[in-house]
C-alpha positions as CSV (number, residue, x, y, z in Angstrom):
1,M,161.8,-87.4,80.8
2,R,159.6,-84.6,79.4
3,K,161.0,-82.8,76.4
4,T,159.8,-79.9,74.2
5,V,159.5,-79.7,70.5
6,G,157.9,-77.2,68.1
7,V,154.9,-78.3,66.0
8,R,156.9,-78.1,62.7
9,E,159.7,-80.2,64.0
10,A,157.3,-82.7,65.6
11,K,155.7,-83.2,62.2
12,A,159.0,-83.8,60.6
13,R,160.3,-86.2,63.3
14,L,157.0,-87.9,64.3
15,S,158.3,-91.4,63.9
16,Q,161.4,-90.7,66.0
17,L,159.3,-89.0,68.7
18,L,157.0,-92.0,68.8
19,R,159.9,-94.4,69.3
20,E,161.1,-92.2,72.2
21,V,157.7,-92.2,73.7
22,Q,157.6,-96.0,73.6
23,R,160.9,-95.9,75.6
24,G,159.2,-93.9,78.3
25,D,159.9,-90.2,77.2
26,S,157.1,-87.7,77.0
27,W,157.0,-84.6,74.7
28,T,155.3,-81.2,75.0
29,I,154.5,-79.9,71.6
30,T,154.6,-76.1,71.3
31,D,153.2,-73.6,68.8
32,H,155.1,-70.3,68.7
33,G,156.6,-71.3,72.1
34,R,153.2,-72.0,73.8
35,P,152.5,-75.6,74.9
36,V,149.5,-77.0,72.9
37,A,149.8,-80.8,73.3
38,Q,151.3,-83.7,75.2
39,L,152.7,-86.7,73.5
40,S,153.0,-89.6,75.9
41,S,152.5,-93.4,76.0
42,A,148.9,-94.7,75.9
43,E,149.8,-98.0,77.3
44,N,150.1,-96.6,80.8
45,S,146.4,-95.6,80.9
46,D,145.4,-99.0,82.4
47,L,147.8,-98.6,85.4
48,S,146.3,-98.2,88.9
49,L,147.1,-95.1,90.8
50,P,149.7,-96.8,93.0
51,E,151.4,-98.2,89.8
52,R,151.4,-94.8,88.2
53,I,152.9,-93.2,91.4
54,Q,155.6,-95.9,91.5
55,R,156.4,-95.3,87.8
56,L,156.9,-91.6,88.6
57,K,159.2,-92.5,91.5
58,D,161.2,-94.9,89.3
59,R,161.8,-92.1,86.8
60,G,162.8,-89.6,89.4
61,W,159.9,-87.3,88.6
62,I,158.7,-87.4,92.2
63,V,160.4,-88.3,95.5
64,P,158.8,-89.6,98.7
65,L,158.8,-87.3,101.7
66,D,161.6,-87.9,104.1
67,H,159.4,-86.7,107.0
68,E,155.8,-86.7,108.0
69,P,153.7,-84.2,106.2
70,L,153.1,-80.9,108.1
71,P,149.6,-80.4,109.3
72,L,147.4,-78.0,107.4
73,P,146.4,-74.8,109.1
74,P,142.7,-74.4,109.9
75,P,140.6,-72.8,107.2
76,L,140.0,-69.1,107.3
77,P,136.7,-68.1,108.8
78,L,134.2,-66.8,106.2
79,E,130.7,-65.5,106.5
80,Q,128.0,-67.8,105.2
81,G,127.8,-67.4,101.4
82,T,131.1,-65.5,100.9
83,A,132.8,-68.3,98.9
84,S,129.8,-68.6,96.6
85,R,129.7,-64.8,96.1
86,W,133.4,-64.7,95.3
87,L,133.0,-67.5,92.8
88,E,130.0,-65.7,91.2
89,E,132.0,-62.5,90.9
90,D,134.9,-64.3,89.4
91,R,132.7,-65.9,86.8
92,D,131.1,-62.5,85.9
93,H,134.6,-61.0,85.4
94,A,135.8,-63.9,83.2
95,T,133.1,-63.3,80.5
């Protein structure tokens, strides 16, 4: 289960938060209401992708589809170079 805690409270309760993380909980640490960090177990980093997916299912965080996935629509037709131009324009506006 993912829970949220402010940075001051996280500092004051760090030992308790770590015990909860060892039991499988995860924490989002916020600063003035904005998420700034995740506190979760490091031991899961060696799990394979299927093992990680199974763990998410076991915790109820994801559920398998009860039907076949719907087909994706065909991509929109674009003139050659349009996507690159849009990306370049977006980068220029971001700076």
